[in-house]
C-alpha positions in Angstrom: 1.9 16.7 -2.5 3.0 17.3 -6.0 1.2 15.2 -8.6 3.6 12.8 -10.4 1.3 10.0 -11.6 0.8 9.3 -15.2 -2.6 7.6 -14.8 -5.2 9.4 -12.7 -6.3 7.6 -9.6 -10.0 7.5 -8.5 -11.4 7.8 -5.0 -11.7 4.4 -3.4 -12.6 4.3 0.3 -11.8 0.9 1.8 -10.1 -0.4 4.9 -7.1 -2.5 4.3 -3.9 -4.0 5.6 -0.3 -3.6 4.4 2.2 -6.5 5.0 5.8 -5.5 4.9 7.6 -8.2 2.8 10.8 -8.2 4.8 9.4 -8.4 8.3 5.8 -9.7 7.7 4.6 -6.9 9.9 0.9 -6.0 9.4 -0.2 -2.3 9.4 -3.9 -1.3 9.1 -4.6 1.3 6.5 -7.4 3.2 4.8 -7.3 3.4 1.0 -7.9 6.9 -0.3 -7.5 6.3 -4.1 -6.5 3.7 -6.6 -5.4 3.2 -10.2 -4.3 0.2 -12.2 -0.7 1.1 -11.3 -0.9 2.1 -7.6 -2.7 3.4 -4.6 -2.7 6.3 -2.1 -3.3 5.0 1.4 -3.6 6.6 4.8 -1.5 5.3 7.7 -1.2 6.4 11.3 1.8 8.7 11.9 3.1 6.2 14.4 3.3 3.4 11.9 6.6 1.8 11.1 8.8 3.3 8.3 7.5 2.3 4.9 9.4 4.4 2.4 11.2 2.2 -0.2 9.8 -1.0 1.2 8.1 -3.7 -0.8 4.7 -4.6 0.5 1.5 -6.5 -0.2 -1.7 -4.6 0.3 -5.1 -6.1 0.7 -8.1 -3.8 0.5 -11.6 -4.9 0.1 -11.5 -7.1 -3.0 -8.0 -5.9 -4.2 -4.6 -7.4 -3.6 -1.5 -5.6 -4.8 2.2 -6.3 -4.6 3.8 -2.9 -4.5 6.7 -0.6 -3.7 6.3 2.5 -1.4 7.7 5.4 -3.2 6.6 8.4 -1.2 5.1 9.5 2.1 3.7 13.0 3.0 1.7 14.6 5.8 -2.0 14.2 5.4 -3.5 15.6 8.6 -2.7 15.7 12.4 -2.9 11.9 12.8 -2.2 10.4 9.3 0.4 10.3 6.6 -0.6 9.5 3.0 1.6 6.8 1.4 2.0 6.5 -2.4 2.6 3.0 -3.7 3.4 1.7 -7.2 2.2 -1.8 -8.2 4.7 -4.4 -9.1 4.4 -7.7 -11.0 4.0 -10.7 -8.7 7.0 -13.0 -8.6 6.9 -16.6 -7.6 8.2 -16.0 -4.0 5.5 -13.4 -3.3 2.7 -15.6 -4.7 4.0 -18.4 -2.6 3.9 -16.3 0.5 0.3 -15.3 -0.3 -0.9 -18.9 -0.8 0.9 -20.1 2.3 -0.7 -17.5 4.5 -4.3 -17.5 3.1 -6.8 -19.0 5.4 
């Protein structure tokens, strides 16, 4: 995968979950790396299509509202997904607070 990030990500191994904003579908993931502006996460190859979707990702102690901007093969069973963080809006924050607990 060609490097296109302006800020270097650091390795960050954590289990997490992606919630697709439009459908509220939950997808388990493994975070591979993180920066203040995004993440690289591993998803099973059979996961729903994520490219160009807005998502919420929760991983360990991090919560990020983000946009999926690229997907590439990682290994036989996983794809690596690149996400860019977005600024939380009122609707997304409302969703989070309604569904916590």
